[in-house]
Structures are given as C-alpha cells and as structure tokens.
C-alpha positions in Angstrom: 0.0 0.0 0.0 2.8 2.4 0.9 6.0 3.1 -0.9 8.4 5.8 -1.6 8.2 7.5 -4.9 11.2 6.8 -6.9 10.3 8.4 -10.2 9.6 11.9 -11.2 6.0 13.0 -10.4 5.1 16.2 -12.3 1.7 17.3 -13.3 0.4 20.7 -14.2 -1.7 22.5 -11.6 -4.7 24.6 -12.8 -8.3 25.2 -11.8 -10.9 25.1 -14.5 -14.0 26.6 -12.9 -16.2 25.5 -15.7 -15.5 21.9 -14.8 -17.0 22.5 -11.3 -19.9 24.2 -12.8 -20.6 21.2 -15.1 -20.0 18.7 -12.3 -21.7 20.5 -9.5 -24.1 18.2 -7.8 -23.4 15.4 -10.3 -20.0 14.2 -9.2 -18.0 14.2 -6.0 -14.9 16.4 -6.1 -13.1 13.6 -4.3 -13.6 11.4 -7.4 -11.6 13.9 -9.5 -7.8 14.0 -9.5 -5.9 17.3 -9.7 -4.7 16.2 -13.1 -8.2 15.9 -14.3 -9.4 19.3 -13.0 -6.2 21.4 -13.1 -4.4 21.3 -16.4 -3.1 24.4 -18.0 -2.3 27.0 -15.3 1.0 28.7 -16.1 1.8 30.2 -12.7 1.8 26.9 -10.7 2.7 23.2 -11.1 2.8 20.1 -9.2 6.3 18.8 -8.4 7.9 15.8 -6.8 10.2 16.0 -3.7 12.5 13.5 -2.1 10.9 11.2 0.4 7.3 11.8 -0.8 5.1 8.8 -0.1 2.5 7.0 -2.2 -0.5 5.9 -0.1 -3.5 4.2 -1.7 -2.5 5.6 -5.1 -2.1 9.2 -4.0 0.9 11.3 -3.0 1.7 12.4 0.4 2.1 15.3 0.7 1.1 16.8 -2.6 3.5 19.6 -3.5 2.6 22.7 -5.5 5.2 25.0 -6.8 4.8 28.7 -7.7 6.2 28.9 -11.3 5.4 32.4 -12.2 8.0 35.2 -12.6 5.6 37.4 -10.8 6.5 38.1 -7.1 3.3 40.0 -6.5 1.2 38.5 -3.7 -1.9 39.8 -5.4 -1.4 37.3 -8.1 -1.3 34.5 -5.5 -4.5 35.8 -4.0 -6.2 35.8 -7.4 -5.1 32.1 -7.8 -6.2 31.0 -4.4 -9.6 32.7 -4.0 -11.6 30.8 -6.6 -10.1 27.4 -5.5 -11.0 27.3 -1.8 -13.1 24.2 -2.1 -10.5 22.5 -4.4 -7.8 23.2 -1.9 -9.8 21.8 1.0 -10.8 18.7 -0.9 -7.3 18.1 -2.0 -5.9 18.4 1.6 -8.6 16.0 2.8 -7.7 13.4 0.1 -3.9 13.7 0.3 -3.5 14.7 3.9 -1.4 17.7 3.3 -0.4 20.2 0.6 3.0 21.9 0.5 3.1 25.2 -1.4 6.7 25.9 -2.4 8.2 29.1 -3.9 5.2 31.3 -3.3 6.0 35.0 -2.8 5.2 35.1 1.0 7.9 36.5 3.3 6.3 37.3 6.8 3.5 36.9 9.1 1.4 39.6 7.5 1.7 38.1 3.9 1.1 34.7 5.4 -2.2 36.1 6.9 -3.1 37.4 3.3 -2.4 34.0 1.9 -4.6 32.3 4.4 -7.4 34.8 4.0 -7.4 34.2 0.2 -8.2 30.6 0.9 -11.5 31.6 2.4 -11.4 29.2 5.4 -13.0 30.1 8.8 -10.4 31.4 11.4 -9.8 29.6 14.7 -7.9 32.0 17.0 -5.2 30.6 19.3 -6.8 32.5 22.1 -10.0 30.6 21.7 -8.2 27.2 21.7 -7.4 24.8 24.4 -3.9 24.1 23.1 -1.4 23.3 25.8 1.5 24.9 23.9 2.9 28.4 24.5 2.6 30.5 21.3 3.2 34.2 20.4 0.3 35.8 18.5 1.4 37.8 15.4 -1.9 38.7 13.8 -5.6 37.6 14.4 -4.9 34.5 12.3 -1.1 33.9 12.8 1.0 32.8 15.8 4.2 31.0 16.4 4.1 27.2 16.1 5.6 26.4 19.4 8.0 28.2 21.7 9.6 25.1 23.2 13.5 25.0 23.0 15.1 23.4 20.0 16.2 20.3 21.9 12.6 19.5 22.8 11.0 16.9 20.4 7.4 17.4 19.7 6.0 14.0 18.9 3.3 13.2 16.4 -0.2 14.4 17.2 -3.4 15.7 15.8 -3.8 19.4 16.8 -5.8 19.7 20.1 -7.2 16.1 19.7 -6.6 15.9 23.5 -9.4 18.4 24.0 -13.1 18.4 22.9 -12.4 21.5 20.7 -10.0 21.2 17.7 -9.3 22.7 14.3 -10.2 21.1 10.9 -7.0 22.2 9.3 -3.7 23.9 10.0 -1.4 26.2 8.0 2.3 26.4 8.7 4.7 28.9 7.2 8.4 28.8 7.4 9.7 32.2 7.8 13.2 31.0 8.5 14.5 27.4 8.2 16.7 25.9 10.9 20.5 25.5 10.3 20.2 21.7 10.8 17.2 19.6 11.6 13.8 21.1 12.4 11.7 19.0 10.1 8.0 18.8 10.6 7.0 15.2 10.4 3.6 14.6 8.8 1.9 11.2 9.4 -1.1 9.8 7.5 -3.3 8.7 10.3 -5.7 6.8 8.0 -2.8 4.6 6.7 -1.5 4.3 10.3 -4.8 2.9 11.5 -5.0 0.5 8.6 -1.5 -0.8 9.6 -2.6 -1.0 13.3 -5.6 -3.2 12.4 -3.2 -5.6 10.6 -0.3 -5.7 13.0 -1.8 -4.5 16.3 -5.5 -5.6 16.0 -6.2 -5.8 19.8 -4.7 -2.4 20.5 -6.4 -0.8 17.5 -9.8 -2.2 18.7 -9.2 -1.1 22.3 -8.4 2.5 21.0 -11.5 2.6 18.9 -13.9 1.0 21.4 -12.7 2.5 24.6 -11.5 6.0 23.6 -8.8 7.9 25.6 -8.7 10.2 28.5 -5.9 12.7 29.1 -4.4 14.3 32.3 -2.4 17.5 32.1 -0.9 19.6 34.9 -1.1 23.3 33.7 1.1 25.9 35.4 -0.1 29.1 36.9 2.0 30.9 34.4 3.3 30.3 30.8 6.3 28.1 30.8 8.1 28.4 27.5 10.7 25.8 28.4 8.0 23.2 28.0 6.2 22.0 24.8 3.0 22.0 26.9 3.7 25.0 29.1 0.6 27.1 28.5 -1.0 28.4 31.8 -4.5 27.4 32.9 -5.4 31.1 32.8 -4.5 31.4 29.2 -5.9 27.9 28.3 -9.3 28.5 29.8 -9.4 32.3 29.2 -9.9 32.7 33.0 -8.7 35.3 35.5 -9.9 33.3 38.5 -10.1 29.8 39.5 -13.9 30.0 39.6 -13.8 31.2 35.9 -11.6 28.2 35.0 -13.8 25.7 36.9 -16.9 27.0 35.0 -15.2 26.5 31.7 -13.9 23.0 32.6 -17.4 22.1 33.8 -18.9 23.1 30.5 -16.3 21.0 28.7 -16.8 17.9 30.9 -13.4 18.1 32.6 -12.6 17.1 36.2 -9.8 18.9 38.0 -7.7 19.3 41.1 -5.9 22.4 42.3 -2.3 21.8 43.4 -0.5 23.6 46.2 1.9 25.4 43.8 -1.0 27.1 42.0 -0.9 24.7 39.0 -4.1 22.8 37.8 -4.4 19.1 37.2 -7.1 18.8 34.6 -8.6 15.5 33.3 -10.5 15.5 30.1 -13.7 13.6 29.3 -13.3 10.4 27.5 -12.5 11.3 23.9 -12.7 9.3 20.7 -9.3 7.9 19.6 -10.5 7.0 16.1 -12.2 9.2 13.6 -14.5 8.0 10.8 -13.6 10.2 7.8 -16.9 9.4 6.0 -15.3 7.9 2.9 -14.5 4.5 4.1 -11.3 5.5 5.8 -10.7 5.8 9.6 -8.0 7.9 11.1 -6.1 7.4 14.4 -7.2 10.8 15.6 -5.7 11.5 19.0 -2.6 12.6 20.9 -1.6 9.2 22.2 1.9 9.2 20.8 2.7 12.7 21.8 1.2 12.3 25.3 2.9 9.0 26.0 6.4 10.0 24.7 6.4 13.7 25.1 4.3 15.0 27.8 7.2 15.3 30.2 8.2 18.5 32.1 8.6 19.5 35.7 4.9 19.0 36.3 4.0 16.1 34.0 4.9 12.4 33.8 4.0 10.8 30.5 3.1 7.4 32.2 0.3 9.3 33.9 -0.9 11.4 31.1 -3.1 9.1 29.2 -5.4 6.1 30.0 -8.1 4.2 28.0 -11.6 5.6 28.5 -12.4 2.8 31.0 -9.5 3.7 33.2 -7.2 0.8 32.1 -3.5 1.4 31.5 -2.0 1.4 27.9 0.6 -1.4 27.4 3.9 0.4 26.7 4.9 -2.2 24.1 1.7 -1.5 22.2 2.3 2.3 22.3 5.9 2.0 21.1 4.9 -0.4 18.4 2.2 2.0 17.3 4.8 4.8 17.2 7.1 2.6 15.0 4.2 1.9 12.6 3.6 5.7 12.5 7.1 6.3 11.2 6.4 4.0 8.2 3.7 6.4 7.0 5.5 9.7 7.9 7.1 12.2 5.6 9.6 14.6 7.0 8.9 18.1 5.7 12.4 19.7 5.5 11.5 23.3 5.4 12.8 25.9 2.9 12.2 29.5 3.9 9.0 30.7 2.3 7.3 27.2 2.4 3.6 27.0 3.4 2.0 23.7 4.4 -1.8 23.1 4.7 -2.4 19.9 6.9 -5.9 18.4 7.2 -6.0 17.8 10.9 -8.5 15.0 10.6 -6.2 13.0 8.2 -2.6 13.8 9.2 -0.6 14.2 12.3 2.4 16.5 12.7 5.3 17.1 15.1 8.7 18.8 15.3 12.2 17.3 15.0 15.0 18.8 17.1 17.1 21.5 15.4 20.0 23.9 15.7 20.2 27.5 14.8 17.2 29.8 14.3 13.9 28.2 13.2 10.8 30.4 12.7 7.7 28.5 11.8 4.4 30.3 12.1 1.0 28.6 12.2 -2.7 29.3 11.8 -5.8 27.2 12.6 -9.0 26.6 10.5 -12.2 26.2 12.5 -13.9 22.8 12.7 -16.7 21.3 14.7 -16.3 20.6 18.4 -17.5 17.6 20.4 -18.2 19.4 23.6 
C-alpha cells in the first residue's frame, strides 16, 4: 500500500472553474484528481520532492510550486480565492499540501495567503492548546516556543481536547540550520496498519477511547512543549472562571499547592471515521505518552483508556514505530507554506539547531463538547 516515490512526479496544476460548474451536484470532487481538474495554469505546477510517499494511489504530501516570474502576492491571492473548495478537498484526500516558492515573506503576507483561501479562522486565544505561542496577527501565531532540543511528537492538533481545528497552516519564515523538520503522518494509513499488525490495540483504542491528564502551570512556561498556563488555556482570570469553563467541557480537576491545575478530560474518541471508508487514528496518544514530560507532567500518567485501564507500553511503542512508516519529514525551505488536514494527518517537530521560525494558523472545525 505504501511506497516511496522513486520516479519523477510532475503534473500541471490549474483550476478550470467551468469543470466545477458542469459537475456541481453530479460528481464528487473527491472522485476527480488534480490532473483531471487542473491542467494548464502557467503560474503553478505540481512537483515531486524527495521522500514523498505513495499511499493508496495518491501522493503524500502533494507539492505545489509557484512557477510564475511574478512576485506579487496579489497574483497568488487571485489564484487562491476561486479554489478554496478544491484546496480543501485536495488536503482531505492527500492529507497535506506543500506550497513551495510562493512569494510570501512574513506573518502579514502569510495572513493574506490564508485569508485568500477563504477558510474560517480559529484563533489561538480561543483554543485549548497546551503549547505556549506568540500571537502575530488575528490569524497567525508561532508554532511552538519550546526549546530546539525538545522533540514534539506526532499528534493531531488539540485532539486531546473536545475542541480542535479542521486544518492547520504552517509557514516557514526562516529554516533551521540543521534539523527542524515537521514530520507529517497519514493517520488513516497508520490505523490500517494497526488493524493488521496491532489488532487488539487498535480495537481497544477505537472502542474505549482515551482520557488525558495534564498539569497546567499558573504561568506560561516556554521551556515546555506543553507549558501554557491554565489562565490562558481557559481564558480565565480566577479559579472560579476556569472551573466554570472546565465544567462546560466535561473536565474534572484538582488544584495543586503550587498554583498549578491538574485537569482530566472527558473520554474522547481515539479513532475518527472520515466518512469515505477511511478511519484515522485521531488523538494525541503518541505525543502524550512519549512527550508530555516536564517539571509537572509524567508521560506514564498522562493518558489512559476511557475505561481507566492502562495502555501497554509495548503497544504504544509499536504504534509509534508503525507511524514512522507512513511519515514524511517536511524539510523546510524558507517561504514554504503547508496546509495539513487535521482529521487526516498528524504533525510534530524534530529537534534542530540555529534559528527556526515557523508560524501557524488554525482553521475552525466542529467541536464535540
């Protein structure tokens, strides 16, 4: 099912709006390939990059290169605006899109790129993310402020909470000197592997769900990949306000002597039905078990099955190993933009040296609480 692409994969990328008009209501966009719909656009083309995966006959990620001499962002906006649905459908099918060589240089131009795609915004301030981030615009913030030696393991964004985005944008403002790749994992392919090689564990995850425990500090801790304070997380000034928010979300909690908050989520689904015959391993199991470690949190206590039973460490590590088999390491080039479908693909961060500036933006989706 899964293999590395060893040959050149180049197709022309173009939107033919009349095709959508003809096919509207008669044929699912997911049944059309990019090559069938996008044929003769001169400004962009699809390209092959090293390490790209082939999964179920499609590439992961799909890579689109700006091929126009124009460096005017208005031309990019003109290209993006009519193609919002196509971009969304392509991300859902392939898991991720890498836009390479587009004339985007900073947070404000990245914001314009996102706005041109026409997706609903999900502000960082409104999220339950446990990562410390610096807001740049209403749409854009830093991806994570954790030190370069801190590995951020594979996860679906905010899948450890009842409220999560449908998609994420990433923008590389400045690539690291060494390392710093963003691993992207196809969770639908991972769950298929789990059903074959870890059938009991896969069934337990799907049937029991998962429950997460996180100790949040009383102040933002940028030295941790999960150092966001409880005040920021729950948009609360007082304990009473935080408790009201947690009560609405179905959390239980304990206040600790040092002012930190031990919060336990409701039982959350660990597997997501994508509605097209695929199921995705939609959770933060790998990240929580391997990476939720700081002065407040112990990974061994961070996650349980929904019935309270303990996960077998061998199953978790075997699952993590399987995930690497369907993971593409996105080695950033300055100016790259990636769109990740949060329901289909996990992401993370490899260690790095030097200065790495990657910005992010969230696209709103449904919540379960």
